[in-house]
Residue frames as a rotation matrix with the C-alpha (Angstrom) as fourth column:
MET 1
0.774 -0.596 0.215 -42.07
0.409 0.211 -0.888 131.76
0.484 0.775 0.407 148.73
VAL 2
0.348 -0.761 -0.548 -38.53
0.807 -0.056 0.588 132.28
-0.478 -0.647 0.594 150.04
GLU 3
0.778 -0.167 -0.605 -36.87
-0.254 -0.965 -0.060 135.70
-0.574 0.201 -0.794 149.59
GLU 4
0.930 -0.350 -0.115 -34.26
-0.041 0.212 -0.976 135.95
0.366 0.912 0.183 146.95
ASN 5
0.104 -0.888 0.448 -31.34
-0.839 -0.320 -0.439 136.87
0.534 -0.330 -0.779 149.17
GLU 6
0.129 -0.009 0.992 -32.24
-0.821 0.560 0.112 134.01
-0.557 -0.828 0.064 151.57
LEU 7
0.954 0.248 0.169 -32.56
-0.097 0.787 -0.609 131.60
-0.284 0.565 0.775 148.65
LEU 8
0.635 -0.767 -0.089 -29.16
-0.309 -0.148 -0.939 132.63
0.708 0.624 -0.331 147.16
ALA 9
-0.102 -0.719 0.688 -27.41
-0.965 -0.096 -0.243 132.28
0.241 -0.689 -0.684 150.49
THR 10
0.392 0.263 0.881 -28.88
-0.560 0.829 0.001 128.84
-0.730 -0.494 0.472 151.08
LEU 11
1.000 0.006 -0.006 -28.01
-0.008 0.591 -0.806 127.53
-0.001 0.806 0.591 147.63
LYS 12
0.387 -0.922 0.022 -24.32
-0.643 -0.287 -0.710 128.55
0.660 0.261 -0.704 148.19
GLN 13
0.056 -0.218 0.974 -24.23
-0.907 0.398 0.141 126.15
-0.418 -0.891 -0.176 151.19
PHE 14
0.828 0.168 0.534 -24.52
-0.051 0.973 -0.227 123.09
-0.558 0.161 0.814 148.91
THR 15
0.204 -0.905 -0.374 -21.07
-0.927 -0.302 0.225 121.96
-0.316 0.301 -0.900 147.86
GLY 16
-0.853 -0.445 -0.274 -21.59
-0.502 0.844 0.190 118.27
0.146 0.299 -0.943 147.25
SER 17
0.184 0.980 -0.072 -23.99
-0.933 0.198 0.302 115.52
0.310 0.012 0.951 147.31
GLU 18
-0.762 -0.427 0.488 -24.17
-0.572 0.796 -0.197 112.26
-0.304 -0.429 -0.851 149.20
GLN 19
-0.287 0.764 0.577 -27.63
0.452 0.640 -0.622 111.30
-0.845 0.082 -0.529 147.87
PHE 20
-0.987 0.103 -0.127 -29.30
-0.159 -0.438 0.885 111.63
0.036 0.893 0.448 144.49
ALA 21
-0.227 0.960 0.163 -32.93
-0.092 0.145 -0.985 111.95
-0.970 -0.239 0.056 143.85
ARG 22
-0.714 -0.007 0.700 -34.14
0.625 0.445 0.642 110.29
-0.316 0.896 -0.313 140.60
LEU 23
-0.402 0.597 -0.694 -36.00
-0.581 -0.752 -0.310 112.75
-0.708 0.279 0.649 138.24
THR 24
0.598 0.518 -0.612 -36.25
-0.799 0.443 -0.406 110.32
0.061 0.732 0.679 135.20
ARG 25
0.968 -0.218 0.127 -34.83
0.216 0.976 0.026 106.95
-0.129 0.002 0.992 134.30
THR 26
0.305 -0.899 0.314 -31.55
0.873 0.132 -0.470 108.76
0.381 0.417 0.825 133.09
VAL 27
-0.147 -0.331 0.932 -31.46
0.023 -0.943 -0.331 111.91
0.989 -0.027 0.146 135.21
VAL 28
0.256 0.236 -0.937 -30.83
0.918 0.246 0.313 112.45
0.304 -0.940 -0.153 138.85
LEU 29
0.602 0.030 0.798 -30.71
-0.047 -0.996 0.073 115.52
0.797 -0.082 -0.599 141.00
THR 30
-0.581 -0.750 -0.317 -28.14
0.383 0.092 -0.919 116.44
0.718 -0.655 0.234 143.72
GLU 31
-0.206 0.449 -0.870 -29.27
0.968 -0.040 -0.250 117.51
-0.147 -0.893 -0.426 147.12
GLY 32
-0.678 -0.081 -0.731 -28.89
0.111 -0.994 0.007 121.29
-0.727 -0.076 0.683 146.16
ALA 33
-0.923 0.340 -0.179 -30.77
-0.243 -0.156 0.957 120.79
0.297 0.927 0.227 142.84
ARG 34
-0.389 0.816 -0.427 -33.57
0.690 0.565 0.453 119.01
0.611 -0.118 -0.783 144.62
TYR 35
-0.357 0.177 -0.917 -33.72
0.791 -0.465 -0.397 121.70
-0.497 -0.867 0.026 147.29
LEU 36
-0.863 0.096 -0.495 -34.15
-0.317 -0.867 0.384 124.35
-0.393 0.489 0.779 144.62
ALA 37
-0.786 0.569 -0.241 -36.74
-0.026 0.358 0.933 122.33
0.617 0.740 -0.267 142.84
GLU 38
-0.212 0.677 -0.705 -38.75
0.885 0.439 0.156 121.72
0.415 -0.590 -0.692 145.98
THR 39
-0.437 0.025 -0.899 -38.37
0.666 -0.663 -0.342 125.20
-0.605 -0.748 0.273 147.63
VAL 40
-0.615 0.253 -0.747 -39.36
-0.405 -0.914 0.025 127.26
-0.676 0.318 0.664 144.61
GLU 41
0.225 0.776 0.590 -41.44
0.096 0.585 -0.806 124.65
-0.970 0.238 0.057 142.97
CYS 42
0.324 -0.160 -0.933 -39.46
-0.854 -0.473 -0.215 124.50
-0.407 0.866 -0.290 139.73
PHE 43
-0.077 -0.274 0.959 -39.31
0.115 0.953 0.281 120.85
-0.990 0.132 -0.042 138.93
TRP 44
0.885 0.422 0.196 -40.53
0.233 -0.037 -0.972 122.15
-0.403 0.906 -0.131 135.45
LEU 45
0.562 -0.741 -0.368 -36.97
-0.815 -0.571 -0.097 123.71
-0.138 0.354 -0.925 134.96
PHE 46
-0.390 -0.701 0.597 -35.30
-0.581 0.690 0.431 120.24
-0.714 -0.179 -0.677 135.64
ASP 47
0.236 0.585 0.776 -37.82
0.305 0.713 -0.631 118.58
-0.923 0.386 -0.011 133.37
LEU 48
0.935 0.030 -0.353 -36.98
-0.266 -0.600 -0.754 121.03
-0.235 0.799 -0.554 130.67
TYR 49
0.109 -0.992 -0.058 -33.34
-0.944 -0.121 0.306 120.37
-0.311 0.021 -0.950 131.13
ALA 50
-0.322 -0.178 0.930 -33.78
-0.189 0.975 0.121 116.59
-0.928 -0.137 -0.348 131.19
SER 51
0.651 0.677 0.343 -35.87
0.214 0.270 -0.939 116.67
-0.728 0.685 0.031 127.97
HIS 52
0.826 -0.400 -0.397 -33.10
-0.563 -0.560 -0.607 118.43
0.020 0.726 -0.688 126.11
LEU 53
-0.083 -0.887 0.454 -30.41
-0.878 0.281 0.387 116.19
-0.471 -0.366 -0.802 127.44
SER 54
0.401 0.384 0.832 -32.10
0.037 0.900 -0.434 113.15
-0.916 0.205 0.346 125.80
GLY 55
0.987 0.035 0.159 -30.76
0.160 -0.039 -0.986 114.48
-0.028 0.999 -0.045 122.50
VAL 56
0.512 -0.859 0.027 -27.15
-0.856 -0.508 0.094 115.23
-0.067 -0.071 -0.995 123.65
ASP 57
0.590 -0.519 -0.619 -24.32
0.069 0.796 -0.601 112.87
0.804 0.312 0.506 122.59
CYS 58
0.950 -0.134 0.282 -22.94
-0.305 -0.203 0.930 112.19
-0.067 -0.970 -0.234 126.10
ASN 59
0.543 -0.818 0.190 -19.79
0.777 0.575 0.256 110.78
-0.319 0.009 0.948 124.68
LYS 60
-0.167 -0.520 0.837 -19.02
0.747 -0.621 -0.237 114.09
0.643 0.586 0.493 123.00
ASP 61
-0.299 0.100 0.949 -20.69
-0.325 -0.946 -0.003 116.46
0.897 -0.310 0.316 125.37
TRP 62
-0.191 0.178 -0.965 -20.51
0.659 0.752 0.008 114.96
0.728 -0.634 -0.261 128.82
PHE 63
-0.592 -0.040 -0.805 -20.72
0.671 -0.577 -0.465 118.36
-0.446 -0.816 0.368 130.47
THR 64
-0.200 0.592 0.781 -23.52
0.704 -0.467 0.534 120.75
0.681 0.657 -0.324 129.93
CYS 65
-0.848 0.058 -0.527 -24.89
0.394 -0.597 -0.699 123.99
-0.355 -0.800 0.483 131.53
LEU 66
0.071 0.952 0.299 -28.35
0.950 -0.156 0.271 125.39
0.305 0.265 -0.915 131.65
LYS 67
-0.935 -0.303 -0.184 -28.61
0.339 -0.916 -0.216 129.16
-0.103 -0.264 0.959 131.70
LEU 68
0.108 0.971 0.215 -31.99
0.960 -0.158 0.231 130.78
0.259 0.181 -0.949 132.52
THR 69
-0.972 -0.234 -0.035 -32.47
0.237 -0.950 -0.202 134.50
0.014 -0.204 0.979 132.33
ARG 70
-0.113 0.983 -0.143 -35.76
0.977 0.084 -0.195 135.91
-0.180 -0.162 -0.970 133.47
THR 71
-0.967 -0.051 0.250 -37.29
0.102 -0.975 0.196 139.15
0.234 0.215 0.948 132.15
ASN 72
-0.344 0.888 0.305 -40.43
-0.906 -0.400 0.142 140.27
0.248 -0.227 0.942 133.96
ARG 73
0.214 0.578 0.788 -42.59
-0.745 0.618 -0.252 137.19
-0.632 -0.533 0.562 133.85
SER 74
0.979 0.052 -0.197 -40.94
-0.183 0.650 -0.738 135.36
0.089 0.758 0.646 130.94
ALA 75
0.373 -0.895 0.245 -37.61
-0.455 0.054 0.889 133.74
-0.809 -0.443 -0.387 130.55
SER 76
0.571 -0.324 -0.754 -35.09
-0.691 0.306 -0.655 132.35
0.443 0.895 -0.049 128.02
VAL 77
0.510 -0.516 0.688 -33.22
-0.354 0.603 0.715 129.17
-0.784 -0.608 0.124 128.71
SER 78
0.500 -0.461 -0.733 -30.22
-0.735 0.222 -0.641 127.92
0.458 0.859 -0.228 126.80
ILE 79
0.813 -0.383 0.440 -28.35
0.004 0.758 0.652 124.67
-0.583 -0.528 0.618 127.31
GLU 80
0.632 -0.682 -0.368 -24.68
-0.731 -0.367 -0.575 124.89
0.257 0.633 -0.731 126.31
ASP 81
0.655 -0.484 -0.581 -21.63
0.309 0.873 -0.378 122.64
0.690 0.068 0.721 126.22
GLY 82
0.676 -0.454 -0.580 -19.68
0.610 -0.097 0.787 124.73
-0.413 -0.886 0.211 128.76
ASN 83
-0.493 -0.869 -0.038 -17.75
0.616 -0.380 0.691 126.53
-0.615 0.317 0.722 125.92
ASP 84
-0.417 0.491 -0.765 -20.58
-0.351 -0.863 -0.363 128.82
-0.839 0.117 0.532 124.87
ARG 85
-0.885 0.227 -0.406 -21.80
-0.335 0.294 0.895 126.44
0.323 0.928 -0.184 122.07
VAL 86
-0.238 0.920 0.312 -25.62
-0.867 -0.056 -0.495 126.26
-0.438 -0.388 0.811 122.29
LEU 87
-0.992 0.029 0.120 -27.11
0.062 0.957 0.284 122.80
-0.106 0.289 -0.951 122.21
ALA 88
-0.243 0.963 0.117 -30.72
0.875 0.165 0.455 123.92
0.419 0.213 -0.882 122.76
LYS 89
-0.996 0.046 0.071 -32.77
-0.071 -0.908 -0.413 126.94
0.045 -0.417 0.908 123.45
GLN 90
-0.270 0.955 -0.126 -36.27
0.833 0.297 0.467 127.47
0.483 0.021 -0.875 124.70
ASN 91
-0.741 0.208 0.638 -38.39
-0.357 -0.927 -0.113 130.51
0.569 -0.312 0.761 125.62
ILE 92
-0.658 0.524 -0.541 -40.63
0.751 0.398 -0.527 130.39
-0.061 -0.753 -0.656 128.60
GLU 93
-0.235 0.596 0.768 -43.79
0.371 -0.675 0.638 132.49
0.898 0.435 -0.063 128.06
TYR 94
0.473 0.402 0.784 -44.66
-0.554 -0.557 0.619 132.71
0.685 -0.727 -0.041 131.76
THR 95
-0.058 -0.403 -0.913 -42.79
0.551 0.750 -0.366 131.84
0.833 -0.524 0.178 134.86
ASP 96
0.857 0.240 0.457 -42.78
-0.240 -0.598 0.764 132.76
0.456 -0.765 -0.455 138.62
PHE 97
0.304 -0.856 -0.419 -39.15
0.857 0.437 -0.271 131.64
0.415 -0.277 0.866 139.09
PRO 98
0.861 0.186 -0.473 -37.91
0.471 -0.640 0.607 133.95
-0.190 -0.745 -0.639 141.83
LEU 99
0.048 -0.945 -0.323 -34.35
0.373 -0.283 0.884 134.64
-0.927 -0.163 0.339 140.51
PRO 100
0.583 0.169 -0.794 -33.51
-0.562 -0.622 -0.545 136.90
-0.586 0.765 -0.268 137.61
ALA 101
0.346 -0.456 -0.820 -30.89
-0.778 0.350 -0.522 134.31
0.525 0.819 -0.234 136.47
ILE 102
0.444 -0.325 0.835 -29.43
-0.563 0.624 0.542 130.97
-0.698 -0.710 0.094 137.32
THR 103
-0.008 -0.576 -0.817 -26.85
-0.881 0.391 -0.267 128.60
0.473 0.718 -0.510 135.86
LEU 104
0.647 0.159 0.745 -27.14
-0.520 0.807 0.280 124.76
-0.557 -0.569 0.605 136.50
TYR 105
-0.412 -0.807 -0.423 -24.65
-0.907 0.319 0.274 122.05
-0.086 0.496 -0.864 135.44
GLY 106
0.824 0.527 0.209 -25.44
-0.509 0.850 -0.135 118.69
-0.249 0.005 0.969 134.06
CYS 107
-0.291 -0.945 -0.150 -22.71
-0.943 0.257 0.210 115.94
-0.160 0.202 -0.966 133.96
TRP 108
0.576 0.445 -0.686 -22.84
-0.605 0.796 0.009 112.56
0.550 0.410 0.728 132.39
ALA 109
0.046 -0.501 0.864 -21.89
-0.948 0.250 0.196 109.91
-0.314 -0.829 -0.463 135.05
GLY 110
-0.863 -0.503 -0.045 -21.70
-0.483 0.797 0.363 106.90
-0.147 0.335 -0.931 132.72
GLU 111
-0.761 0.646 0.064 -25.24
0.647 0.748 0.145 105.64
0.046 0.152 -0.987 133.15
PHE 112
0.384 0.921 -0.059 -27.21
0.919 -0.376 0.120 108.84
0.089 -0.100 -0.991 133.92
TRP 113
-0.094 -0.310 0.946 -27.08
0.290 -0.917 -0.272 112.68
0.952 0.249 0.176 133.97
VAL 114
-0.135 -0.012 -0.991 -26.35
0.988 -0.084 -0.134 114.31
-0.081 -0.996 0.023 137.28
LEU 115
0.173 0.263 0.949 -28.09
0.382 -0.906 0.181 117.82
0.908 0.331 -0.257 137.39
MET 116
0.086 -0.270 -0.959 -26.56
0.992 -0.070 0.109 120.16
-0.096 -0.960 0.261 140.10
LEU 117
0.960 0.035 -0.277 -26.06
0.096 -0.973 0.211 123.68
-0.262 -0.229 -0.938 141.37
THR 118
0.651 -0.750 0.118 -22.83
-0.163 -0.290 -0.943 125.28
0.741 0.595 -0.311 140.24
SER 119
0.120 -0.548 0.828 -21.45
-0.959 -0.278 -0.045 125.12
0.255 -0.789 -0.559 143.75
GLU 120
0.564 0.068 0.823 -21.79
-0.478 0.840 0.258 121.41
-0.673 -0.539 0.506 143.77
TYR 121
0.895 -0.284 -0.343 -19.53
-0.249 0.320 -0.914 120.91
0.369 0.904 0.215 140.77
């Protein structure tokens, strides 16, 4: 597993994406999001995000953000509209996610959601 400081430094280097990786029929990952998912084996986090996005009215809420906060080996996840309005919440009983917190963005691109690191927005 990669060290926290090394992971954070690497994630900051992602500032855009030339390629998307398909997660589901209606959700793609940027290069940085895919790097995170592969490096720390957290595809579950992006699956969680995607599952909650299926219920979001993309005409009204075209921008969302996922906020994960880890406490010991559990975590809480909230998906918001970017203005602190909570669209969904979920508790994770056990996780080995290496960071104490992370925020991800999801933007509706007309035909699919693009999930990305905050530095890629």
